[in-house]
C-alpha angles and dihedrals in degrees: 000000000000143000121227147161121232130196101225096181141345104262098116125294095269092068102019101055114085126186119221129189134190092029114170117238127199116260122234092264090056096056122115117244094266100033129110128202111218131189103213120217101177143008137183136206134241131192087254088072090060091046096048090054093055125096111254089014117194084225090064133238130321130217099233139258099043129156107239130219132067102203118083146134131202150123128289111242100177140354137210122252095262098044111114107165099056134054135182109283096030116135110231143178125206126254115216101226117042095152096057090042091053090050100041109020137253093293094055118116116217124242128209088263088062091057091080092064100040126116112290094026114039095013127038109267142206109284092105137084096237135007151150120261135180111255087242088061090067142066129178112273122240109272091221099058134084120221103273098052091039089056092060097064106079103080112004100036093042088049091049091050091051090046093054104030103025097097116061112234093019099077122131120257142130111334093020123115124214129190121204130182125232132321103293125123102271093043095050091044092051090049094050092047094046092048090049089052091054100255127137112246130203119190132195119221143164104227140039091235091058091044088058091051092048091054090049088058093050110277110149092201138005130210124204111226088189094060092041105028096158102038112028091119092063091040091055091046091059089064093063122088108288088348090283095146135237127314091213130018116189105206117197100160099071120202093000095058104025096089089054092047090053090049089054101046123096126234108288090007123135128249109195118203102212104155149355107226095132126103119284108277139164112281113270109237112246088219087076087078088066091053090054097038095225142124118262113197128183118206138183115198112299145275118275089247091055089050090055089050088053091052091052091048092050091052093045095049096034092231116177110202115231117247133190121272092240117070119196130201120230092258088057095057094123089057088052090053090050093052091050093048091050090050090230093135133096116221108327132006104225134198124204115212111211122200 
């Protein structure tokens, strides 16, 4: 038997999320040929979970009820007859897009059209104690990580890896400068990865307390976007050698922050659009990229192959993903949603799944 949350409708998470207990789960003998039964030990939340629960969601409709969440980590309990890569006892983490991987291969990058069929929206997700997944919804977990940090990788860390390493010849390394925004999941992940690769990282933030934490995770400098709300992009740029600008800017704010990101990037640098968590703002004209002579690249998560590269890099560099100070249990998932919505968290909001 299992416990799980279901999104019964899209009227906001407070009224749409429903908790279910004593849910029956297929046994190993009942699995389809390419299905895997996983006992989940941890999950984490992304802003997409808040968006999917909203009426008129930009993510599109659901076919209720659906189990939300795309980030999770657990142990394989049983596999279908045609599964070759996983065996009972394997530690695994979920991949966000099994349907597009099955259709297009492990190297395929998802588009916005694929978002509608990802885990937690088109496929049942991870906010459950046990469940059946397609084999393409899984990759082997890093050997070096415990459950909570492992459960943060699916969306934000895979996105951060794609943002930094997705363009050959533009990867971070010694002598390269990277700018990240705030203390959310993608930004912290990008900072930890870039620091591990040898790059110099600058991070924007709103408070001195968070600036101290950012430096503890490897930021060489921090910039307050509260003290310099209209010009933090130029202020950050002055920190780079000869004011040349950043090799990579990971933008998570969308239209609100994109003009500042463009002001900060160097000639032929890369601005990666990896999110839209900023305040509603007028659309930033794409022609601004011409004025700053840079590359602007939109991403959505990663390919399954990129995710496997990320896992190997984490094990090689012994990176431990940052997680929020507050840890919730599965039954407290609505409280976890509330913390995420209030932006009270640092890095990733995580959920422990007790058995």
